[in-house]
C-alpha positions, -999 to +999 in steps of 0.1 A: -041+067+423-035+044+394-031+060+360-037+038+330-011+046+304-019+041+267+008+018+251+027+034+223+016+026+188+040+004+169+046+009+131+059-019+110+077-016+077+085-047+056+117-046+035+126-071+008+162-083+006+173-104-025+195-133-017+232-134-027+231-171-035+206-198-040+191-214-009+210-243+006+193-277+006+186-275+043+166-242+038+147-256+009+137-286+030+126-262+058+103-243+033+088-276+021+082-288+057+068-255+068+043-254+039+033-290+047+028-280+084+007-250+075-016-271+052-019-298+078-028-272+104-054-257+081-071-291+077-070-296+115-084-262+121-114-268+098-121-301+116-116-287+151-132-253+143-103-233+157-082-205+141-062-190+169-025-198+176-032-205+212-059-230+203-035-247+179-008-249+205-032-263+231-048-290+208-022-299+182+013-289+192+023-323+206+011-342+176+027-318+151+061-321+169+060-358+163+049-354+126+076-327+119+106-337+140+130-318+117+115-284+123+126-259+150+099-256+176+094-218+172+089-223+134+061-247+141+043-221+162+047-197+133+031-223+110+001-223+133-001-185+131+000-186+093-027-213+092-049-193+116-047-162+093-057-183+063-086-198+082-099-165+094-099-152+058-116-184+047-144-181+073-148-144+065-156-153+029-179-181+040-198-156+062-202-133+032-218-160+012-189-164-013-181-197-029-148-209-016-129-242-017-108-256+011-077-233+013-041-244+011-007-228+007+008-233-027+040-212-025+072-223-008+075-200+022+082-199+059+078-173+087+101-168+117+096-145+147+124-122+157+135-145+185+140-173+160+168-158+139+198-135+141+206-107+117+241-092+113+232-057+103+267-047+094+274-076+070+238-084+060+239-120+070+210-140+086+216-169+109+185-191+106+181-223+127+166-253+109+165-277+138+187-284+169+223-283+159+217-272+123+218-235+112+222-219+078+237-185+069+218-165+043+237-136+026+216-106+016+220-081-012+223-048+006+218-015-013+217+021-001+179+017+004+185-013+027+211+006+046+186+032+057+169+005+078+199-017+088+219+013+101+190+029+120+194+016+155+160+030+165+144+003+144+139-030+161+135-063+142+102-080+137+092-112+119+111-127+089+095-143+059+117-165+037+109-171+001+129-191-025+145-159-040+143-132-012+138-125+024+112-101+039+123-085+072+099-064+093+114-033+111+094-018+139+094+016+156+071+036+178+049+059+159+063+095+160+040+122+174+026+143+145+038+179+145+014+208+151+002+218+117+010+254+106-007+251+072-029+227+052-027+208+020-061+198+007-061+173-022-089+162-045-080+127-060-087+125-097-080+099-123-048+115-136-037+139-109-039+152-073-054+187-075-058+209-045-049+240-026-021+249-002-031+274+026-007+291+050-011+323+070-044+332+052-028+329+018-021+300-005-021+287-041-035+259-062-013+228-064-011+198-086+007+164-086+003+149-121+005+112-127-012+110-161+014+085-173-003+059-150-034+058-172-011+055-203+007+026-188-026+009-179-040+012-213-008+001-230-006-031-209-043-038-213-039-037-251-008-060-249-027-085-228-056-084-252-033-091-281-016-120-263-049-136-254-059-135-291-025-146-304-021-175-279-058-186-277-047-221-288-023-224-258-039-213-225-008-221-204+015-199-225-013-172-226-015-172-188+022-170-184+027-141-208-003-121-196+008-126-160+042-112-169+026-082-184+005-078-153+036-078-131+053-053-153+023-030-151+021-034-113+057-025-108+057+005-131+026+020-116+036+014-080+070+031-087+052+062-099+027+063-071+055+062-046+071+091-064+039+111-062+034+103-025+070+113-017+067+146-035+035+155-017+048+144+017+081+162+012+062+194+005+039+190+035+068+182+058+088+213+046+058+236+053+045+218+084+012+211+067-017+188+075-028+168+046-065+164+039-076+137+014-109+121+005-123+090+021-131+071-011-144+039+006-174+024-011-172+041-045-191+020-070-197+039-103-221+024-128-219+044-160-211+018-186-187-011-192-157+010-205-160+037-178-164+012-150-133-008-162-113+024-163-124+036-129-120+001-113-083+001-125-078+037-111-052+032-083-068+057-059-069+032-030-032+023-035-021+059-037-040+068-005-026+037+012+010+047+004+004+083+016-012+071+048+015+047+060+043+070+049+028+100+067+025+079+099+061+068+096+073+104+092+049+120+117+029+140+092-007+146+102-031+133+076-069+132+078-096+117+056-130+134+052-162+125+035-161+138-001-199+136-006-210+165-028-176+181-027-175+185-065-210+199-066-211+224-037-204+261-039-180+272-012-194+307-012-232+302-009-232+266+000-257+255-026-254+221-042-257+218-080-277+189-095-247+180-117-214+194-128-208+194-165-173+200-178-141+210-161-154+243-146-178+245-117-203+274-120-228+285-095-259+307-098-243+331-073-216+340-098-189+317-084-168+300-111-137+279-106-119+248-118-139+218-105-110+200-089-098+231-070-134+238-060-137+203-045-105+207-026-117+239-011-149+221+001-127+193+016-107+218+035-138+236+048-152+203+059-120+194+078-118+229+094-155+228+105-148+195+123-116+208+139-094+184+119-072+210+102-068+236+130-081+271+129-070+280+094-087+309+077-086+316+040-106+332+012-118+309-016-115+338-040-078+338-036-074+307-056-092+319-088-062+336-104-031+322-087-005+302-106-006+264-100+023+250-080+035+216-095+045+192-068+051+163-092+054+159-129+059+126-148+091+139-162+105+144-127+106+108-117+104+086-148+130+079-174+124+077-211+130+043-227+122+027-259+088+010-256+089-016-284+054-010-296+057+027-304+080+047-326+087+075-302+103+076-267+078+074-239+081+072-201+077+035-191 
């Protein structure tokens, strides 16, 4: 009898390494030649109506080898792969009826498969072939964070992406088998915090991971960009440059805090062998006014969930997403659905009253338990009415206080 075995799932983690020194001229030429090959492949793919790497290899490889004689053959195949990805996105937008122009790659970059380079993990040096008989060595800046991946021999090397100022290396591993959950962590995602409940052995407590400083950072950078637009209205190039810099600062500061929040939640879940239940927020499109819509659209709920999902897979922590429909308006005792919930507190005609966020997290856990996603956990909703809230993350735990430059006090930036 033949038994079909399911291949193991492979997880990929991309790690950025700054370069010790500027790129040598041979590497700069490779980036330029690679970008030219990608753009030529994009134009060829549009004309020939192909987007797969195999089709490019079959139809265009020989001509491209003549047009780019100074490029290593495996790099040329990667150029076809990058071009195919660009074309697939281009055709997806066309199918959706969106107005698009002919795509092309602007940035200097190149991609190499793991067979096309060598990495000295001990010294942090990459041996990258340019063409036959020509190789360059790229020294990497290696920190303690990078050592976690370089010294872990269970991680295999994936593709490499070279940029003018840094190198992105993909590390691969088999997905660890999630542990058997002994408890549950149900989280309601809100604009300024993750509020929920922790249940173990029939008991538990309300929990909270506060990231209210994210909204403060967003508002501060929004006002800065607004002032820059007004101040530099006569110089659009300078205005774009300055506002783009503010956007990068905002992105980096917010992403740092979201990683801190996700790590705090996952550390707690792993220590207690908990399954994490979160909302599936796909498709949320609020329409309640311009100001409200702008604030909600900038709410980084999708980014926070994305970070928690890939980190939980990497660490083997079970995480499930459930439909949050009516979770904030449903009574977990009688099951009735209120027409609307006004204020912070949820109140039901049956006499049930609780903080609205905690009430929503109870409904999420009940939904997951009913579908068998959170095990056979049993709990009493009334146990969470008077318990002290457990703080998993507070802005003061992970952010440092610095002078802001636009305010007189000291704030977390």
